[in-house]
Each structure stands twice: as structure tokens, then as C-alpha cells.
MINU-450161 format. One line per 2 residues: for each residue x, y, z of N, C-alpha, C, O. Coordinates in pm, 1 decimal. Atoms other than C-alpha are relative to their C-alpha. Last residue first. Layout:
! residues N
X Y Z X Y Z X Y Z X Y Z; ... $
! end
This chain:
! residues 145
-12.3 119.9 87.9 -772.4 -477.0 -6829.3 140.1 -1.3 -64.8 171.8 -92.2 -141.5; -55.9 120.3 -73.4 -779.4 -246.2 -6538.6 29.5 -108.2 -89.7 94.7 -202.1 -44.0 $
69.1 122.3 20.0 -851.5 76.4 -6725.3 66.4 -114.4 56.9 188.6 -116.7 42.7; -80.8 117.7 68.4 -727.3 391.8 -6591.4 -96.3 -111.0 -26.4 -204.2 -119.9 32.2 $
-1.4 -12.1 145.6 -925.8 705.6 -6507.2 76.2 -101.5 -72.0 95.9 -85.6 -192.4; -119.4 -27.7 49.1 -827.2 704.1 -6146.1 8.9 31.5 -157.5 104.3 86.7 -212.2 $
-74.6 -97.1 -79.7 -1165.5 739.4 -5993.2 134.7 49.3 -59.1 165.3 168.3 -66.6; 89.8 -135.1 23.1 -1381.5 575.0 -6254.9 84.0 91.6 84.0 91.5 206.9 41.3 $
-32.2 -93.4 112.7 -1089.9 322.3 -6301.1 -94.0 111.1 -2.5 -67.1 203.8 -78.9; 102.8 24.6 93.0 -1099.9 181.7 -5942.9 5.1 98.2 -108.6 30.9 216.3 -85.1 $
-86.2 46.9 125.3 -758.7 212.2 -5775.4 -122.9 -24.4 -88.7 -91.3 -73.8 -196.9; -54.4 -145.5 61.9 -917.3 430.8 -5491.9 62.2 -36.6 -134.8 99.3 49.8 -214.2 $
117.6 -74.1 83.0 -1149.2 123.5 -5411.8 60.6 127.6 -64.1 0.7 190.2 -151.6; 23.1 66.7 133.9 -846.3 -72.5 -5300.6 -97.7 71.6 -80.7 -83.6 76.2 -203.0 $
87.8 98.5 24.3 -756.3 158.5 -4997.3 -35.4 -47.5 -138.4 -32.3 38.1 -226.8; 95.3 -19.6 110.5 -460.7 336.8 -4981.6 -76.1 -97.4 -22.3 -31.8 -202.1 -69.5 $
70.7 104.6 43.1 -272.3 343.3 -4646.3 -100.4 39.9 -121.1 -179.7 133.0 -107.4; 133.8 -41.1 60.1 -21.1 610.3 -4617.3 -61.4 -131.8 -36.9 -1.2 -207.9 -112.6 $
46.3 101.1 85.5 269.6 522.7 -4367.3 -139.0 40.1 -37.3 -226.6 64.4 45.6; 124.8 -9.1 47.2 462.0 811.9 -4210.5 -36.5 -111.8 -96.5 34.0 -130.9 -195.6 $
28.4 52.3 135.4 767.4 740.5 -4005.8 -135.1 2.4 -49.7 -216.0 -60.1 19.0; 146.2 54.9 48.8 825.6 957.3 -3722.2 22.2 -47.3 -124.7 86.6 17.0 -207.6 $
9.7 10.0 142.9 1184.5 994.2 -3555.2 -138.5 -57.5 -50.6 -170.3 -173.2 -23.2; 9.9 135.2 42.7 1143.0 1097.7 -3186.4 -16.6 -4.2 -154.0 -93.1 76.0 -207.5 $
128.8 4.6 83.0 1279.5 1428.7 -3115.4 -30.5 -143.8 -49.5 57.0 -200.7 -114.8; 19.2 95.3 92.3 1542.5 1473.1 -2853.2 -138.1 -12.4 -42.1 -237.2 -0.7 30.1 $
-56.1 -44.0 132.9 1602.2 1823.8 -2721.0 -21.1 -127.7 -106.8 -19.9 -112.3 -228.9; 53.4 -121.7 42.3 1390.0 1822.8 -2392.9 47.5 5.1 -168.0 -26.6 55.3 -252.5 $
147.5 27.1 28.2 1458.8 1448.0 -2311.3 -42.4 132.8 -73.0 -109.8 116.0 -174.7; 8.6 107.3 99.8 1852.5 1499.0 -2368.6 -153.8 -9.3 -35.3 -193.5 -4.9 -151.8 $
-47.2 -59.3 131.6 1849.6 1813.5 -2148.7 -28.3 -90.9 -117.0 -93.2 -44.8 -210.8; 106.2 -119.7 32.2 1644.0 1663.4 -1876.5 25.4 55.5 -123.7 -62.5 71.1 -208.4 $
118.0 56.4 40.9 1885.8 1353.3 -1882.1 -110.4 81.6 -45.6 -173.9 55.5 -147.7; -33.5 55.1 129.1 2188.6 1573.7 -1858.3 -130.7 -75.3 -69.4 -170.6 -52.1 -183.5 $
0.4 -120.2 88.1 2054.6 1771.3 -1560.7 19.8 -57.0 -137.7 -53.6 -11.3 -225.3; 155.7 -43.8 18.9 1956.8 1435.1 -1389.8 0.5 117.1 -99.6 -83.0 121.5 -189.9 $
60.7 104.2 78.5 2316.6 1302.6 -1452.5 -145.3 53.7 -25.5 -194.7 60.3 -138.1; -45.7 -30.7 127.1 2472.9 1642.0 -1319.0 -61.2 -115.1 -89.2 -77.6 -83.7 -207.1 $
70.6 -126.1 54.0 2267.9 1619.0 -1003.2 31.4 24.9 -144.8 -54.2 72.2 -219.5; 136.4 45.8 20.4 2383.9 1245.2 -953.8 -77.5 121.6 -49.9 -165.0 107.4 -135.3 $
1.8 82.0 111.5 2756.5 1351.4 -999.2 -158.7 -20.1 -43.9 -200.4 -1.4 -158.1; -11.0 -103.5 100.3 2713.4 1641.9 -740.2 -16.5 -78.7 -141.1 -78.0 -28.3 -235.1 $
-144.1 -38.4 14.2 2560.5 1403.3 -489.5 23.1 94.9 -132.0 -70.5 123.6 -206.7; -61.6 57.1 120.0 2188.7 1416.3 -425.3 161.9 31.5 -3.1 207.3 136.7 42.1 $
-38.7 -91.9 103.5 2059.1 1503.3 -66.0 89.0 -79.0 -118.0 165.1 -172.3 -92.3; -135.7 -37.9 -12.9 1881.0 1220.0 107.9 40.6 88.6 -107.5 -5.6 76.6 -220.9 $
-0.1 -130.7 -28.0 1503.6 1207.8 94.8 142.4 49.8 17.0 158.5 167.8 48.2; 76.3 -75.0 111.8 1470.7 879.2 -104.0 27.8 143.9 39.4 48.1 220.3 -54.9 $
-71.6 1.3 117.4 1731.8 692.7 115.1 -63.0 87.9 -106.3 10.7 135.8 -192.6; -116.4 -69.6 -18.8 1569.0 807.8 447.6 83.8 -6.4 -136.0 144.6 95.8 -167.8 $
23.7 -126.5 -10.0 1246.2 688.4 334.9 110.1 94.1 13.8 111.5 202.9 -43.8; 49.2 -51.0 126.2 1353.6 364.7 217.4 -7.7 160.9 1.9 46.8 235.5 -79.5 $
-116.0 -4.5 77.7 1538.1 299.0 545.9 -24.3 67.1 -142.6 48.6 154.1 -190.2; -77.7 -117.4 -62.6 1224.6 394.9 743.2 121.4 17.9 -87.6 152.2 129.7 -128.7 $
71.0 -131.8 33.6 1014.3 165.1 509.6 74.9 122.0 50.4 81.0 224.0 -18.3; -21.9 -2.9 151.4 1276.9 -130.8 545.8 -67.7 153.4 -44.4 -5.7 239.3 -107.0 $
-144.5 -16.3 11.5 1272.9 -103.7 944.9 24.3 52.0 -151.5 78.4 160.4 -173.6; -19.0 -125.0 -68.1 893.6 -78.5 960.6 138.7 53.8 -38.6 159.1 163.3 -91.0 $
50.4 -122.1 83.7 878.2 -356.6 706.9 8.8 136.1 48.0 26.1 229.6 -30.2; -83.0 -9.1 116.4 1106.8 -571.3 916.4 -37.9 99.1 -99.9 41.8 176.4 -153.1 $
-119.6 -88.4 -33.2 926.9 -478.4 1242.1 91.8 8.3 -119.0 160.0 109.4 -135.8; -93.1 30.3 -100.3 590.4 -630.6 1125.8 115.8 82.8 9.1 114.9 182.2 -63.5 $
45.3 -8.5 -140.8 392.9 -604.9 826.2 112.8 -39.2 79.5 205.5 -106.9 35.2; -52.6 91.4 -108.1 425.6 -541.9 455.5 -48.3 8.4 133.1 -141.2 84.6 159.8 $
-41.2 116.4 45.4 354.2 -230.4 274.8 73.3 -101.4 91.5 166.1 -73.8 167.5; 76.6 113.1 -51.0 142.9 19.4 467.3 47.3 -138.7 -64.5 -16.3 -242.3 -45.1 $
63.5 85.6 110.9 359.0 322.8 449.7 -60.7 -138.4 53.3 -33.6 -186.5 163.3; -88.5 102.3 49.4 595.7 490.0 707.5 -52.7 -80.2 -115.4 28.5 -146.4 -179.9 $
-147.4 -55.4 11.5 424.4 812.5 765.1 85.3 -105.6 -69.9 148.4 -82.5 -173.0; -21.7 -82.4 122.1 73.5 675.4 707.7 137.3 70.6 -30.2 170.2 108.9 -142.5 $
26.4 99.1 119.3 121.2 380.7 938.8 13.5 82.9 -117.3 84.5 51.2 -212.8; -143.7 69.6 31.0 278.1 631.5 1206.4 -6.6 -109.6 -128.0 92.3 -144.4 -192.6 $
-107.0 -113.1 57.1 -14.9 865.5 1172.6 126.6 -85.8 -33.3 191.7 -77.2 -137.4; 41.7 -30.3 132.5 -272.1 563.1 1210.2 106.9 104.0 -63.2 141.3 98.4 -181.3 $
-47.0 110.1 89.7 -62.8 434.6 1511.4 -31.9 28.3 -136.7 47.7 -2.9 -225.2; -145.7 -9.2 18.7 -90.1 787.2 1676.9 36.6 -116.5 -89.6 120.1 -95.9 -177.6 $
-26.5 -114.1 101.2 -469.9 795.8 1595.7 155.5 15.2 -13.7 204.8 54.4 -119.4; 45.4 20.5 155.1 -496.3 458.5 1742.2 31.3 102.6 -79.9 89.8 79.6 -185.7 $
-92.4 98.8 52.6 -303.4 543.5 2067.5 -33.6 -36.4 -159.7 49.6 -33.5 -250.4; -118.3 -72.1 44.0 -509.6 865.0 2105.4 116.4 -99.6 -38.1 205.8 -62.8 -114.2 $
17.5 -82.8 118.7 -823.9 671.3 2091.4 114.7 66.3 -49.6 140.6 75.0 -169.7; -3.1 101.9 113.4 -688.0 394.4 2340.8 -31.3 82.0 -129.3 23.3 45.7 -233.5 $
95.4 -66.1 94.0 -615.4 645.2 2608.5 14.1 -65.7 -133.6 105.0 -38.8 -212.1; -57.0 -67.3 132.8 -456.5 388.7 2825.3 -111.2 85.8 -60.1 -230.6 57.9 -49.5 $
-72.4 -112.3 -37.6 -518.1 288.5 3196.8 61.7 64.2 -128.8 158.9 139.4 -122.0; 20.9 -57.5 -121.7 -632.3 -61.4 3096.1 104.0 120.2 35.9 226.0 103.7 37.6 $
80.0 -123.9 17.7 -639.3 -133.2 2727.2 8.2 82.0 148.0 -5.5 204.3 152.5; -73.0 -100.9 73.3 -362.2 -391.4 2751.1 -63.9 142.9 -2.6 1.6 247.1 -1.4 $
-111.7 -46.5 -89.2 -542.0 -570.3 3024.2 76.8 101.9 -56.0 114.5 199.9 8.3; 45.1 -77.5 -108.3 -855.8 -573.7 2820.2 120.5 43.5 89.6 130.0 159.0 130.9 $
53.5 -124.6 71.6 -691.8 -713.9 2516.6 -22.9 97.3 110.1 43.0 200.9 119.3; -122.5 -56.1 30.4 -515.0 -990.7 2728.2 -34.1 144.3 -71.7 38.7 241.0 -49.3 $
-68.2 -38.2 -116.6 -843.4 -1076.0 2892.9 128.6 75.9 -40.1 156.0 180.6 18.7; 83.3 -115.4 -45.9 -1033.5 -1088.7 2555.6 62.4 69.6 127.5 59.8 191.6 144.1 $
48.7 15.7 -132.8 -758.6 -1310.2 2414.5 -69.3 114.2 48.1 -10.9 222.5 44.5; -91.6 -78.3 -111.1 -721.1 -1258.1 2047.3 -68.8 -51.8 134.4 -182.3 -99.3 139.4 $
46.7 9.9 -139.9 -847.2 -1474.0 1733.3 93.9 68.7 93.9 215.5 64.3 75.6; -108.8 -5.3 -111.1 -772.2 -1406.7 1369.1 -72.1 22.3 136.7 -159.8 106.9 154.3 $
-14.7 -117.6 -79.0 -1067.3 -1488.9 1145.5 119.2 -25.1 96.0 141.9 -134.3 148.0; -83.6 -109.4 41.6 -1023.5 -1708.6 849.3 20.6 120.5 100.0 95.1 215.9 77.7 $
20.2 -35.1 127.7 -1137.8 -2039.6 993.3 88.3 111.8 -56.6 210.5 97.1 -58.3; 120.8 89.4 22.1 -1080.5 -1980.4 1355.0 -54.0 14.2 -154.7 -106.5 118.5 -193.8 $
98.4 -22.6 104.6 -732.6 -1870.6 1391.4 -112.4 -81.3 17.9 -104.1 -196.9 59.3; 19.5 88.7 96.2 -473.2 -1840.3 1682.0 -112.3 41.9 -104.8 -151.6 158.5 -109.1 $
-2.6 144.1 -65.5 -384.0 -1671.1 1998.4 -29.2 -112.5 -93.1 -16.7 -228.9 -55.0; 117.4 78.0 33.5 -301.0 -1324.1 1835.0 25.1 -153.8 61.9 135.1 -208.3 70.0 $
-1.6 80.6 120.3 -34.9 -1125.9 1986.0 -121.2 -79.4 -8.8 -189.5 -101.9 91.1; -21.3 138.1 -20.4 -114.5 -854.8 2261.5 -9.4 -88.2 -131.6 -98.2 -61.8 -212.7 $
120.9 52.0 16.4 -60.4 -494.6 2179.5 14.1 -159.8 2.1 109.4 -215.2 -52.8; 25.9 82.3 -113.0 262.2 -385.2 2332.6 -124.2 -66.6 -24.0 -163.4 -139.1 67.4 $
-92.2 54.9 -92.7 307.2 -87.4 2109.8 -58.4 -78.3 97.0 -143.4 -28.6 170.8; 41.9 -19.1 -136.4 15.9 -45.0 1853.9 94.7 -69.0 95.6 83.6 -190.0 115.3 $
-62.2 -119.8 -52.3 174.3 -15.9 1512.0 -39.3 28.1 155.6 9.4 123.5 216.3; -153.0 17.5 -25.0 103.2 -364.2 1415.3 83.8 124.7 46.2 202.5 120.7 78.5 $
-26.2 98.4 -129.7 -268.6 -318.9 1513.6 152.2 -23.1 4.7 211.0 -36.4 112.0; -105.3 -55.0 -88.1 -290.5 -0.1 1273.2 41.0 -90.7 121.3 107.3 -47.8 215.7 $
-116.9 -62.5 68.4 -448.2 -167.2 949.3 106.0 75.5 102.0 221.7 98.8 67.0; -78.7 93.4 76.5 -664.0 -430.7 1118.5 127.6 79.6 -64.9 238.5 27.5 -77.3 $
-67.5 74.1 -113.1 -801.9 -180.4 1387.7 94.8 -108.6 -77.9 200.3 -143.0 -24.6; -109.5 -81.4 -82.8 -884.2 78.1 1131.5 82.1 -97.4 93.9 202.9 -83.6 113.1 $
-119.4 -31.7 101.8 -1047.3 -189.6 904.2 94.4 74.3 72.1 212.3 38.8 69.9; -79.5 117.0 37.2 -1241.1 -333.6 1203.0 108.3 30.7 -91.8 221.5 -14.3 -74.4 $
62.6 98.8 105.6 -1399.0 -1.5 1321.5 111.5 -116.6 -24.1 226.4 -100.4 17.0; -52.7 -61.3 145.4 -1297.0 206.5 1626.1 -75.0 -126.4 -90.3 -149.4 -214.2 -46.7 $
83.0 -113.0 33.4 -1403.9 197.7 2004.0 38.5 59.3 -137.6 52.8 179.3 -161.3; -87.5 -106.5 14.3 -1133.6 -30.4 2127.5 -68.6 133.4 -39.3 -15.0 243.1 -23.3 $
-52.4 -30.3 -136.5 -1370.2 -295.4 2249.6 83.3 129.3 -2.8 84.7 202.0 96.6; 110.8 -45.9 -69.8 -1558.9 -284.7 1912.9 43.3 43.4 135.5 -0.6 146.8 185.9 $
22.3 -148.3 51.1 -1222.8 -308.7 1729.5 -108.1 53.2 79.1 -96.8 169.4 118.0; -102.8 -93.2 -44.3 -1148.8 -610.1 1935.6 -16.3 134.9 -49.4 9.2 228.7 26.1 $
41.0 -12.9 -131.9 -1491.6 -769.0 1848.3 112.5 74.3 74.5 78.5 145.4 169.1; 116.5 -80.6 -13.8 -1429.6 -716.9 1481.7 -29.2 21.7 144.7 -64.2 135.6 175.8 $
-27.6 -137.7 15.9 -1085.6 -851.0 1511.1 -121.0 96.7 9.2 -111.4 206.6 63.8; -67.8 -32.7 110.6 -1206.6 -1181.5 1659.8 28.9 161.0 -5.9 -0.1 240.4 83.5 $
69.6 -98.3 71.0 -1257.3 -1269.2 2032.6 68.2 26.6 -140.6 191.0 23.5 -148.2; -52.5 -17.5 156.4 -1148.9 -1574.4 2217.0 -84.4 97.6 -69.6 -203.3 69.6 -84.6 $
-127.6 -81.4 -8.7 -1238.4 -1548.1 2598.5 59.5 30.1 -144.4 127.2 131.1 -163.8; 51.2 -138.8 -29.0 -1595.8 -1669.5 2529.3 114.2 95.3 8.9 104.0 212.5 -27.4 $
44.5 -42.9 123.9 -1445.8 -1999.3 2387.1 -40.9 156.3 3.8 -17.9 232.5 -90.1; -128.8 -3.2 84.3 -1244.2 -2069.8 2717.0 -48.5 77.0 -135.6 12.4 177.4 -172.6 $
-50.1 -96.7 -47.5 -1572.5 -2015.9 2917.7 136.1 30.1 -82.5 167.7 146.6 -106.7; 67.2 -95.7 38.5 -1763.1 -2252.4 2689.2 66.9 132.0 56.9 53.8 233.6 -11.3 $
-15.4 -49.0 157.4 -1501.6 -2507.2 2714.9 -65.8 128.6 -39.8 -7.6 204.8 -116.9; 120.2 13.7 71.3 -1508.4 -2505.6 3104.2 22.3 65.9 -144.6 55.8 180.9 -173.1 $
71.1 -129.8 28.5 -1168.7 -2553.7 3254.9 -113.7 -24.9 -98.2 -109.3 -113.1 -183.9 $
! end
């Protein structure tokens, strides 16, 4: 196989974004949410490389703009922490945990904490700093000798 032809099939994320009709930042932040999107084929320095043929094959017959918007909404709904299926599962479980109804005991604990916070006053200790010049005999009327 001709090495130049092989190199031309490798494209970076900026070029993929251009093919998809979006910007690089949007592509990078939504790529893990695009179902069936081809995996990267390697790295060139810091750039992640994709197969142009695989990306074009994935795009065929799809409304890419609609898919990217759906991926963006999914990303916003689940959060952007981490990557891959594990983070999606974790984010979904965390959202379910945070939105579940509280038990009676938990509601009572929260009410008690609010009551204590409202009624508790921090003890304040006042410290008065007296500069040396206030001990001067002209002001205090005392002799220092």
C-alpha cells in the first residue's frame, strides 16, 4: 500500500469536526456520546487520529447535526466528568441517588441541622490591641521613670 495514501486516510479531530460540520471543541466533548462512532486508530504526537473512511461510512445516511445536538444534550444531562461507559453509568447512578426522595429519618436530621444552625451563635472573643504610643506620658499623664 502506498504510504501517502495511508497517511491521507488518517485525520485528526479538527478535520473530523470539519467533516461533521461542527467545531473541534464540540466534537471532542460529544464524541463519546455519538453512538457507533468509530474508535481512534492512534496518535500522532498529541493529536488523536481517526480513519477518514470509517468516519465517512459512519456519517452515511445520518443527520449528523441532529446527532451532535442529541449528544450535546446527553452530555449536559449526564455531566462531563470522566469518559466512556463507566462515567455514563456513574453519572446516571449519581443523578438517581441525588434525586431520590428522603426517608423520614433523613428529613428529621435535616430539620434538626437547620434548627441548630439558626439558633447557634458563635462565641466571640474580643481582643483590644493597645499601641505603645498610647502609653506615652503626654497622653496618660504618667511618668515613665
